[in-house]
C-alpha positions as CSV (number, residue, x, y, z in Angstrom):
1,X,-26.8,13.3,21.1
2,X,-24.2,12.9,18.4
3,X,-20.9,11.1,18.8
4,X,-17.7,13.1,19.0
5,X,-15.5,13.1,15.9
6,X,-11.9,12.3,16.4
7,X,-9.6,14.9,14.9
8,X,-6.7,12.6,15.8
9,X,-6.4,9.8,18.4
10,X,-7.6,11.0,21.7
11,X,-8.6,14.5,20.6
12,X,-12.2,15.2,19.6
13,X,-13.9,18.0,17.7
14,X,-15.5,19.1,21.0
15,X,-12.0,19.5,22.5
16,X,-11.0,21.5,19.4
17,X,-14.0,23.8,19.9
18,X,-12.7,24.5,23.5
19,X,-9.2,25.0,22.2
20,X,-10.2,27.5,19.6
21,X,-11.5,29.9,22.2
22,X,-8.2,29.8,23.9
23,X,-6.3,30.3,20.6
24,X,-8.3,33.5,20.0
25,X,-7.0,34.8,23.3
26,X,-3.4,34.0,22.2
27,X,-2.9,31.4,24.9
28,X,0.6,30.0,24.2
29,X,-0.1,26.6,25.7
30,X,-3.2,26.4,23.4
31,X,-1.1,27.1,20.4
32,X,1.4,24.4,21.4
33,X,-1.5,22.0,21.8
34,X,-3.0,23.0,18.4
35,X,0.3,22.4,16.6
36,X,0.7,19.0,18.3
37,X,-2.9,18.1,17.3
38,X,-2.2,19.2,13.7
39,X,1.1,17.2,13.5
40,X,-0.6,14.1,15.0
41,X,-3.5,14.4,12.5
42,X,-1.1,14.7,9.5
43,X,0.9,11.7,10.7
44,X,-2.1,9.5,11.6
45,X,-4.3,10.3,8.6
46,X,-1.8,10.8,5.8
47,X,1.8,9.9,6.5
48,X,1.1,6.6,8.2
49,X,-1.1,5.5,5.3
50,X,1.6,6.3,2.7
51,X,4.2,4.4,4.8
52,X,1.8,1.4,5.1
53,X,1.4,1.3,1.3
54,X,5.2,1.5,0.8
55,X,5.7,-1.3,3.3
56,X,3.0,-3.4,1.6
57,X,4.9,-3.2,-1.7
58,X,8.0,-4.5,0.1
59,X,6.0,-7.3,1.8
60,X,4.4,-8.2,-1.5
61,X,7.8,-8.6,-3.2
62,X,8.9,-10.8,-0.3
63,X,5.8,-12.9,-0.9
64,X,6.7,-13.3,-4.6
65,X,10.0,-14.7,-3.6
66,X,8.5,-17.6,-1.7
67,X,9.4,-21.1,-2.9
68,X,6.2,-21.8,-4.8
69,X,7.1,-19.1,-7.3
70,X,10.2,-21.0,-8.3
71,X,12.6,-18.0,-8.2
72,X,10.8,-16.2,-11.0
73,X,10.7,-13.0,-9.0
74,X,14.2,-13.2,-7.4
75,X,15.4,-10.5,-9.8
76,X,14.3,-7.3,-8.0
77,X,13.6,-5.5,-11.3
78,X,11.0,-8.2,-12.2
79,X,9.4,-8.2,-8.8
80,X,9.2,-4.4,-8.7
81,X,7.8,-4.2,-12.2
82,X,5.2,-6.9,-11.3
83,X,4.2,-4.9,-8.1
84,X,3.9,-1.7,-10.1
85,X,2.4,-3.0,-13.3
86,X,0.1,-5.8,-12.2
87,X,-0.7,-5.6,-8.4
88,X,-0.8,-1.8,-8.2
89,X,-2.2,-1.3,-11.7
90,X,-5.1,-3.6,-11.1
91,X,-5.7,-2.4,-7.6
92,X,-5.6,1.3,-8.3
93,X,-6.4,1.7,-12.0
94,X,-8.1,-1.6,-13.1
95,X,-5.4,-2.2,-15.7
96,X,-2.0,-3.9,-15.8
97,X,0.1,-0.9,-17.0
98,X,1.7,-2.6,-20.0
99,X,1.8,-6.2,-18.8
100,X,0.1,-8.7,-21.1
101,X,-1.2,-11.6,-19.0
102,X,-1.4,-14.9,-20.8
103,X,-3.5,-18.0,-20.0
104,X,-0.9,-20.6,-20.8
105,X,2.2,-18.8,-21.9
106,X,5.1,-19.0,-21.3
107,X,4.7,-22.7,-20.9
108,X,5.9,-23.9,-17.5
109,X,7.0,-20.4,-16.4
110,X,5.4,-17.9,-14.1
111,X,6.8,-14.9,-15.9
112,X,9.1,-14.4,-18.9
113,X,10.9,-11.2,-20.1
114,X,10.6,-10.3,-23.8
115,X,12.6,-7.2,-24.5
116,X,11.3,-4.4,-22.2
117,X,8.1,-6.3,-21.4
118,X,7.2,-9.1,-19.0
119,X,4.7,-11.8,-19.9
120,X,3.1,-13.5,-16.8
121,X,1.4,-16.8,-17.2
122,X,-1.8,-16.4,-15.1
123,X,-2.3,-20.2,-14.8
124,X,1.2,-20.8,-13.4
125,X,0.9,-17.7,-11.2
126,X,-2.4,-19.0,-9.8
127,X,-0.9,-22.4,-9.1
128,X,2.0,-20.9,-7.2
129,X,-0.3,-18.5,-5.3
130,X,-2.6,-21.4,-4.3
131,X,0.3,-23.5,-3.3
132,X,1.6,-20.7,-0.9
133,X,-1.9,-20.1,0.4
134,X,-2.4,-23.8,1.3
135,X,1.0,-23.9,3.1
């Protein structure tokens, strides 16, 4: 026997099959239930995921403002650009979206702005990341 598939929390494909028969008979309460199930499915499967991703960007910017990063990301523009260009770029597209990551430059800094570009120092960023992790 197969396991029921959840269309949304608490509502299975087996329940949907039973509901469909009532929809064909124009049962008003069945239509109300179907609309509720549809709305729940959209919220649970799509909208909640998008909201979680948006929240994660905000949480990640808060993380970049922890003491180990020495105030390098206190400017919201830099933090936002880092999230979009480095974190999201690597995570979603396997590239840094215009950020050039240096091994030892700029010396003693985590990130430096040059014109309209930002140059993160991967070694300094790693040190700060490790410091926060160990805390």
